[in-house]
N, C-alpha and C positions, 0 to 999 in steps of 0.2 A: 328548361328555359325556352327552347324552340317551340314546345307545345303551347306555352303561355303566349308567345308572340302570335302563333297561328290563331289561337282562340281570340286574342285581342283584335286582330285585323280581319277575321272572318266572323264578325258579330253584327247584330242589329245596331249596336251603338256606333260602330264604324260606318255602316251603311247610312245611318241617320246623320252622322257627322258629315259625310260626303254630300248628302242632299242639302243640309243646312248650309254647307260651304258654297254649293251651287246657287242657292237663293241669295246668300250674302254677296257673291260675285255679281249676280244680276243687279242687286240693289246698288252696289258700287258703280257699275257701268251706267245704270239709268240715272242715278243722282248726278254723277260726274257729267254725263252727256247733257242733261238738262241744264246744269249750271254753266257749261261752256257753249251751249247753242241757243238757249232762250235769250232774247234781246236784253231783258232787264238784268238778270244775273251776269250775263256775259260782258255787259258794259262795266260792271263793278268789279268783277273778279278776274285776275290773271288765270290763264289755263292751268298752271301748276296748282293753284289754290282750289280750283274746281275739282281737279283730280284728287287732291288731298282730302277734300270734304267727302267726295264719293267713296274713297277708300276707308275713311273713318266711319262713314255710314254703314258700309258693308261689315266692318269689324264689329260695330255695335249690334247689328242684326245677327251676325254669327254668334256673338257671345250670348245675346238675349235668347235666341232659339235653343242653343245648347244648354244654357243655364236652366231654362224653364222646362224643357222637354227631354233632354238627352242625358244629362248628368244630374245625379240626385244628392251630391254632397252639400250639406248645409252647416258644416262645422266652422265655416268662416263667412263673413258678410259677403253679400253680392259685390260690393265695392272692392273688397280685398281680392275676390276671385277675378274681377274685371282687371284690376291692376296687374295681377300675375298673367292674365290672358294677354294683355298688351305686351308685356315683356317677352312672353313665349312667341307671340306673333311677330314682334320685331326681330327676334332671332331667326324666325322663318323667312322674313324678308331678306335678311343678310345671307342666309344659307341659299335661298333661291337665286340671288344675284351671283353668288360664287359658283354654284352648280351650273347655272346657265352658261357662264363664261367657260367653265371647264368643258361642258358638253359641246359648245360651239368650237372650242379649240380642237377637241377630239374629232368633230365632224370635218373640220378643215384639214386636219392631219390625215384623215382617212380619204380625203378627196371628195367629200360630200358637200359641195358648195352651192349647188343649184337648187336645193330643196326638193320637193316632190309635189306632184299634183294628185289630189285625192277627190274623187267625185266632182271633177271640174274645178276645184279650188286649188290654187297654187299656195303651198305652204313653204315659206322661206326657211332656210336653215336656221337663222336666228330665232324665228318663231317656234320651230320645232325644238330647239334647245331650251327656250323659255318654257314651253309646254312640258317638256320632259323634266326639267328641274322642278316645276310646280307640282307635277305628279309625284316625284320622289319626296318632296318636302311635305306633302300631305301626310305621309307616314310619321315624320318627325312631329308635325303639328298635332296629330291625334295623340301620339304617345305623350308629348309634352303637356298638352292640355289635360289629358287623363291623369297624369302623375302629379302635375303641379297646379294648373289653373283651377280645376274642379276637384281639388283635394286639399290637403293641409297646407300647400304652398311651398315656395322656394325656401323660405326661412326655416320652416320645420324640417325640410329635407337636409339643409346644410347643418343644422344642429344635430341631426341624427347620423350624419356621416361617420363620426368616430365609432359609433356602435355598429355601423354597417361594414366597416373595413375588415374585422375578423371574419365575418361571414363571406366576404368576397375572397379572402385568402383561402378559405375552405373549398370554394368552388374552383379556384385556379389550381 
Protein backbone atom coordinates (compact mmCIF):
# COMPACT_ATOMS: atom_id res chain seq x y z
CA UNK A 1 0.00 0.00 0.00
CA UNK A 2 2.87 2.37 0.78
CA UNK A 3 4.34 1.77 -2.68
CA UNK A 4 0.98 2.61 -4.27
CA UNK A 5 0.83 5.89 -2.32
CA UNK A 6 4.38 6.80 -3.34
CA UNK A 7 3.56 6.03 -6.99
CA UNK A 8 0.36 8.10 -6.71
CA UNK A 9 2.03 11.22 -5.31
CA UNK A 10 5.28 10.99 -7.29
CA UNK A 11 3.63 10.98 -10.68
CA UNK A 12 3.11 13.26 -13.65
CA UNK A 13 -0.60 13.23 -12.87
CA UNK A 14 0.04 14.68 -9.41
CA UNK A 15 2.48 17.26 -10.79
CA UNK A 16 -0.08 18.27 -13.41
CA UNK A 17 -2.77 18.40 -10.69
CA UNK A 18 -0.57 20.85 -8.76
CA UNK A 19 0.00 23.04 -11.83
CA UNK A 20 -3.72 23.09 -12.66
CA UNK A 21 -4.48 23.89 -9.02
CA UNK A 22 -2.09 26.84 -9.22
CA UNK A 23 -3.77 28.10 -12.38
CA UNK A 24 -7.18 27.71 -10.72
CA UNK A 25 -5.98 29.64 -7.66
CA UNK A 26 -4.76 32.44 -9.91
CA UNK A 27 -8.14 32.56 -11.70
CA UNK A 28 -9.88 32.58 -8.32
CA UNK A 29 -7.83 35.56 -7.12
CA UNK A 30 -7.99 37.51 -10.39
CA UNK A 31 -11.74 37.10 -10.87
CA UNK A 32 -12.45 37.92 -7.23
CA UNK A 33 -10.17 40.96 -7.29
CA UNK A 34 -11.70 42.24 -10.51
CA UNK A 35 -15.19 41.93 -9.06
CA UNK A 36 -14.42 43.76 -5.82
CA UNK A 37 -12.14 46.46 -7.28
CA UNK A 38 -13.61 47.41 -10.67
CA UNK A 39 -16.13 50.23 -10.15
CA UNK A 40 -19.08 48.59 -11.98
CA UNK A 41 -19.06 45.13 -10.38
CA UNK A 42 -17.88 46.48 -7.01
CA UNK A 43 -20.92 48.76 -6.86
CA UNK A 44 -23.26 45.81 -7.48
CA UNK A 45 -21.70 42.97 -5.49
CA UNK A 46 -20.83 42.71 -1.82
CA UNK A 47 -17.25 41.62 -1.13
CA UNK A 48 -18.23 38.11 -0.02
CA UNK A 49 -20.14 37.54 -3.27
CA UNK A 50 -17.14 38.65 -5.35
CA UNK A 51 -14.92 36.23 -3.44
CA UNK A 52 -17.50 33.45 -3.84
CA UNK A 53 -17.69 34.01 -7.60
CA UNK A 54 -13.89 34.03 -7.78
CA UNK A 55 -13.71 30.74 -5.86
CA UNK A 56 -16.38 29.16 -8.06
CA UNK A 57 -14.49 30.32 -11.16
CA UNK A 58 -11.30 28.72 -9.87
CA UNK A 59 -13.13 25.50 -9.07
CA UNK A 60 -14.60 25.32 -12.59
CA UNK A 61 -11.20 26.00 -14.18
CA UNK A 62 -9.60 23.35 -11.98
CA UNK A 63 -12.26 20.79 -12.91
CA UNK A 64 -12.13 21.68 -16.60
CA UNK A 65 -8.35 21.40 -16.88
CA UNK A 66 -8.18 18.15 -14.93
CA UNK A 67 -11.14 16.64 -16.81
CA UNK A 68 -9.77 17.59 -20.23
CA UNK A 69 -6.06 16.95 -19.76
CA UNK A 70 -5.22 15.03 -16.60
CA UNK A 71 -7.80 12.36 -15.88
CA UNK A 72 -9.17 10.15 -18.65
CA UNK A 73 -12.14 8.45 -16.99
CA UNK A 74 -15.20 8.72 -19.23
CA UNK A 75 -17.47 6.12 -17.59
CA UNK A 76 -19.70 8.92 -16.21
CA UNK A 77 -20.88 12.18 -17.71
CA UNK A 78 -18.83 15.33 -17.20
CA UNK A 79 -21.71 16.76 -15.14
CA UNK A 80 -21.72 13.72 -12.82
CA UNK A 81 -17.95 14.06 -12.38
CA UNK A 82 -18.32 17.81 -11.72
CA UNK A 83 -20.97 17.12 -9.08
CA UNK A 84 -18.62 14.72 -7.28
CA UNK A 85 -15.72 17.16 -7.76
CA UNK A 86 -17.71 19.86 -5.93
CA UNK A 87 -18.52 17.47 -3.05
CA UNK A 88 -14.87 16.41 -2.67
CA UNK A 89 -13.76 20.07 -2.93
CA UNK A 90 -16.22 21.14 -0.22
CA UNK A 91 -14.79 18.40 2.00
CA UNK A 92 -11.38 19.90 1.32
CA UNK A 93 -12.59 23.36 2.33
CA UNK A 94 -13.83 22.02 5.66
CA UNK A 95 -10.66 20.01 6.20
CA UNK A 96 -8.50 23.06 5.40
CA UNK A 97 -10.36 25.18 7.96
CA UNK A 98 -10.03 22.45 10.62
CA UNK A 99 -6.33 21.79 9.96
CA UNK A 100 -5.49 25.51 9.83
CA UNK A 101 -7.10 25.97 13.23
CA UNK A 102 -5.23 22.98 14.66
CA UNK A 103 -1.92 24.18 13.19
CA UNK A 104 -2.50 27.68 14.56
CA UNK A 105 -3.25 26.24 18.00
CA UNK A 106 -0.10 24.10 17.85
CA UNK A 107 1.98 27.11 16.79
CA UNK A 108 0.66 29.16 19.71
CA UNK A 109 1.19 26.24 22.10
CA UNK A 110 4.82 26.02 20.88
CA UNK A 111 5.27 29.78 21.35
CA UNK A 112 5.45 30.58 17.63
CA UNK A 113 3.20 33.63 17.61
CA UNK A 114 5.28 36.17 15.69
CA UNK A 115 5.42 34.39 12.34
CA UNK A 116 8.59 34.72 10.31
CA UNK A 117 10.21 36.87 7.69
CA UNK A 118 11.28 35.19 4.46
CA UNK A 119 13.06 37.11 1.69
CA UNK A 120 11.85 40.39 3.16
CA UNK A 121 8.21 39.29 3.44
CA UNK A 122 6.62 38.90 6.85
CA UNK A 123 4.50 35.76 7.04
CA UNK A 124 2.12 35.77 9.99
CA UNK A 125 1.45 32.66 12.03
CA UNK A 126 -2.20 32.52 10.83
CA UNK A 127 -1.02 32.73 7.20
CA UNK A 128 1.57 30.00 7.75
CA UNK A 129 -1.09 27.82 9.40
CA UNK A 130 -3.44 28.42 6.46
CA UNK A 131 -0.69 27.67 3.93
CA UNK A 132 0.37 24.51 5.78
CA UNK A 133 -3.22 23.26 5.93
CA UNK A 134 -3.67 23.99 2.23
CA UNK A 135 -0.53 22.03 1.40
CA UNK A 136 -1.68 19.04 3.47
CA UNK A 137 -5.19 19.09 1.99
CA UNK A 138 -3.70 18.98 -1.51
CA UNK A 139 -2.93 15.30 -0.88
CA UNK A 140 -6.52 14.64 0.25
CA UNK A 141 -7.84 16.50 -2.81
CA UNK A 142 -5.73 14.59 -5.29
CA UNK A 143 -6.61 11.24 -3.74
CA UNK A 144 -10.30 12.14 -3.45
CA UNK A 145 -10.57 13.41 -7.00
CA UNK A 146 -8.63 10.41 -8.33
CA UNK A 147 -10.76 7.86 -6.50
CA UNK A 148 -14.16 9.58 -6.64
CA UNK A 149 -14.49 12.59 -8.95
CA UNK A 150 -12.67 11.27 -12.00
CA UNK A 151 -13.74 7.70 -11.44
CA UNK A 152 -16.95 5.75 -10.87
CA UNK A 153 -18.05 8.21 -8.16
CA UNK A 154 -19.15 8.19 -4.55
CA UNK A 155 -22.32 6.17 -5.10
CA UNK A 156 -20.41 3.36 -6.81
CA UNK A 157 -17.86 3.32 -3.98
CA UNK A 158 -20.57 3.12 -1.29
CA UNK A 159 -22.39 0.31 -3.09
CA UNK A 160 -19.08 -1.60 -3.36
CA UNK A 161 -18.29 -1.15 0.35
CA UNK A 162 -19.79 -4.51 1.52
CA UNK A 163 -17.58 -6.37 -0.96
CA UNK A 164 -14.51 -4.39 0.16
CA UNK A 165 -14.90 -5.21 3.86
CA UNK A 166 -13.66 -8.85 3.60
CA UNK A 167 -10.56 -7.68 1.74
CA UNK A 168 -9.95 -5.01 4.38
CA UNK A 169 -10.14 -7.68 7.09
CA UNK A 170 -7.48 -9.71 5.27
CA UNK A 171 -5.14 -6.70 5.20
CA UNK A 172 -5.59 -6.03 8.94
